[in-house]
N, C-alpha and C positions, 0 to 999 in steps of 0.2 A: 491608381494607388494613391495612398495618402502621402503627401509630402511633409517634410519636417516642419516647415512653416505652418501648414494647416493644422498639423497635430498640436503644435504649441498654442495655436489660437483657439482651438475648440475642445481641447482635452477635457476640461471641467464640464463644459457643456455636454459633451458626449456621455459622461458619466451620468449626469442628470437625466438626460433623455433616455438612457438605457433604464434607469430606475422607473421612469414613467412608461417604458415600452414604447418609445417613439423613435423612429429612424433618425440617426444623426445626420447632419448635413454634409454627407461624405460619400465618395464612391466606394467600391469593393475594398474590404480590408481583410487581411488573413491573420494568422496567429502571430506573426512577427509584428504586424501593426498593432495588435491588441497589447503587446508588451510596451511599446513605445507610447501609444496615444492614450490608453486606458490604465496602464500599470497593473493589469490583472494577470494572474497566473493560474487560473482554474481550467481544468481540462476541457470543459465543454463551454462554448460561447455561442451566442446568437449575434450575427452581423447582418448588414443589409447590403446585398450586392446584386441588382438593386432591390431584390425582394428578400425577405428574411431567409437566412441560411444558418443552420446549426453546424458549427465547426467543432471537431475534436482536435485538441492541440497537444503537443508534446513540448513541455517547457524544461525538460531535463536533459535530453540527449544532446551532447556537443554544444552546450549553450542555449538550447531551446529554440523557440520561435518556429517550430515545425507545425504545418497543417497536415493532418492526416487525410490521405486520399483513399486508402483501402486498408481495411483491417479484418482478419479472419481468425476468430478465436474458437469456433465451434461449427457444427454441421447444420445449424438451424436455418441458415439462409442460402438458397440456391443462387449461384452466380451464372447460370446458364440463362441469360436474359436477352431481351431484344434491344434494338438500337435506342428507342425512346427511353427505356429504363436506365440504360447505361448513361445516356445523356442527362437524365433528370437526377439520378441517384436513388439508392434503395438501402434497406438493411435495418438492423437493430442497433442499440447502443454499443454492443460489443463486436458485432459483425457487420460491416457496412461498406458501401461504395459511395464517395462524396458526390460523384456526377461529373461527367466530361465538361458540361457547360459551365459548372462552378469552377472546375479545374482551369479552364481557359480564361474565364473572367478574373481569376485571382492571379494568374501568371502572365497575362498578355503584355504587361508593360515593363517586364524586365526578364532577364535570364534568371533560372532557378538552380538550386541544389536539390537533388533527388536522393533520398535515402531509403534503402530497402533493408528491412530486418526480417529474418526468419528464425524461428525456434524449431529444432529438429532433433531426432535421435532419442535413444533411450534416456540419456542424461539431460535432455531438454536444453541443449546448447543453443545460445542466441549469437548469431553473427550478422554483420551488415555489409552492404556494398553501397558506395556513395559516388554520385555523379555530379559534374558541374557543367555550366553552360547549357543547361536543359531548357528547351522550349517545347510548347505544345501549339499545334495549329488550331484554327477555329473549326467550326462545323463544315465549312466548304472545303477545308483541307483534311477532313475526317480526324480531326484532333491528333494529327500526326506527332509522334515522339521523335525528337532529335536531341543529341547531346554532343559536347565536344571533349569532355575530360572524364575518364574513369579514374577515380582516386585510388592510387597505388597502395594507400594505407588500408584499404578495405580488407576485411577478414573474409568476405565471399569473393568467389571468382566473378568475372564479368559476364553476367547472365543477360545483358541487353545488347551485346555487340551485334547480334543478327536481328534486332528487333526495332531499329529505327525505321518508322514508317507509320502507316495509317492504324487507327484502332479498328479491330475486326470483331463482329459478332455474327450471329446467324442470319440476320437480315441487314448487314452493313450495306450502305450505298456506295462504298469504296469500289469494290470489284468482285467478280465471281470468285477469284481465287481467294480473296479476303474471306468471303463467306464460307467457302469450303474448309479453309483452315480452322475457322471458329467452330464449325459444325463437327469437324473430325475430333477436336479436342473438347467439344461441349463447354465452350468458354467464350469469353470476351477479352481480348488481349491485343497488344501491338505486334504486328508482324511485318517483317521486311520482305525482301525478295528472295532471301537465302532459304533453303529448305533445312538448314542446320539450325535448330532452335536451342536456346539456352535457358529459357524460363517461360513459365506460365503460372502465375500466382492466382488466377481467377478460375482454374480448372477445378474439377471435382476433387474434394478432399478425400484421400485415401480410397480412390476408385479401385475397382476390381481389376481393371486393365491399366497397365503402367502409363500408356500414352494418355489416358483420361485422368491422371492424377496431377495435382498441384506439384510443380517442380521448379527447382533452381539448379543450375549446372554445379556439380561438385557435391550436392547434399541430397539425402533421402529422408523419408519418414518425417515430412514437414507437418508440424501441429499448429503453428501460429505464424501469421505473416502480417507485416505492416509496411505500407509505402507512404512516404511523407515528403513534403517539399517546403522549401523557404526560399527567399530571395538569395541569389549568389553573394551579394555583398552584405548580407546580414552579419552584424558583429565585426565591424572594421577592427583590425589589430590596432593596438595603442600607438605603435610607432607611426603608422600611416595617419592616424587621426591627430596626433600631436603636431605633425608638420602643418596641419590646417588651423591649428589653434596657437598662434605665435603669442610672443610677449608673456609667457608663463601661463597661458590658458590651458584648461584641462578638458579633454574630450568626454562628453557624456551622451549616453543613450544611443550608441552606434547601432542602428537597426535599419534594415532595408536599404543600405547604402547611404543613409543620411544620418546626420549627428548634429549636435550643438555644442558650443564651447561655453564652459564656465571661465570667465575672465579673471585674471589676477586684478588686485585692487590698483586702480589707476587707468584701466583700460575697459573699453566697451566695443560694441559692434558685433555683427554676426561671426566674425572670425577674430575678435579681440584686436582689431587693427587700429582703433581710435583711441586717443587719450583725452579724457574730459574731466579727470579728477586726480588728486595727488597720487603719485606713484608709491609713497610710503604711507603705512598706517597712521592715521591722524584723527584725534578727537579734541575739540576745543570747548571749554566751558563758557557760558554766558554769551552765546552767539559769536564766538570767535571764529575767524576764517582759517581753513586749513591751507597752508602753503605747499608748493610742490616738493620742498624738502622735508616735509612732515612737521614742521614747526607751525606755530599759531600766530596770526596777526589779531591782536586783541582789541576790543572796542574801548572807548573812552571809560576811564574808571577802573580798568582791570589790567593786570600784568601777570607775569609768570609764564613758564614754559606752555602751560595749558590754559591760560587766562583764568586761573583759579584763585588769584590773589587780588583782593579789592584795594584799591589806592584810596587812602584818606588824607586830609589836609594836614594833620598833625603828626604824621609819620615822617621823621626827618632822616632816618638812616637810609643809606644807599642800598637798594635791593642787591642781593647777591645773584648773579646770573643763574637762571633756572632753579632758584632755591627759595623763592618767596620773599617777603619783606620782614625785616627786624624792627619791631616797635622800639622807641627809645626808652621807655620807663615802665617796667613791671607789666601788669596785665590790664587790658582795657577791653570791654565788651561793647561792640557796636552792632545793633541789629542782629543779623544771623551769625556774626563772626566773633571770635575771641582771639585777641592778639596778645601773645605773651613772649617774654624773654627769659633766658636762663643765665647764670653766671658766665657760661661759655659763650654767650651771644648766639647760641643755636636757637632754633625756633620751629614751631609747628603751628598749624592753623586748625582750630577746632570749629566745625560748622554744624549747626543744629539741623541743617537740611540734608546732611549726610553725603557730601561730595567725596568721591574716592580718594583715598590717601589721607583723609582728615580723621581726627579723633574727637568723638562726641564729648 
């Protein structure tokens, strides 16, 4: 996966390389990485993992960053496929399977969240089930599904409780039982040891026999399905992030469990832990130096709170602290500056080069 540091270093380069259709210098990226590294929010993206892979992304549901593994919108694509096809991926723009090999490559470095959405019934109601702590095995482990948490806020029942185990299809290398289960349902799906099944979203859509129809526990007449995943730590909550950005820092870009800090003035470092400039806002004219308290140390020939007052040899009045210099008699023009007094001994400084606070 792409780390935060690498993203920051090659973000602009990646955009250029994408324009030139050249692979960025990076490992696999998913839709969550695309948000952080490329700042893109279009639904279809091509990434290099390590060969070009087209991803369909969901940037709307629950904060976005979802990579879509499976989507079924119509009857045009048959999901009763062999192991090699499920491994590689197949389908059209609307109905597809990303591929088990791509799934493993994109999730192998972290735990994931899995979100299952189904649309069903006469009124086309859409509900979801969400899981956390999700992992997928490699090919040697038959891309086995495991998870630790079923999110209780889900609107669908837990349809995967008996499905932690290997992915099965008609010629699966996992076991004879695995192959029989897949052939029985004319499907490719994860099956555990239990014979009580709660889901199969790759079965035949609206088959004539109930056991051969796509299903999820608690719902019937399913017309649309979508399975998607993203890193478990995508979108750190602000409270957790702010604890790692001290000294007034602000957390930005919390994605994939990584983020960076925007430091308050006066602090720097990856976590805003270092001080190397004044803690108060400060700007000094004429190359003056900002001090830690926000005031200015002025170079020779200048004074004032912002070093914006030029000192001349015939000015005899004592400057008022922080308010400039009062010339002794009337108005005098010298180079870029006009000095003048009023009967009340107030003053202002007019500059032809337009310093802030001056009157032309």
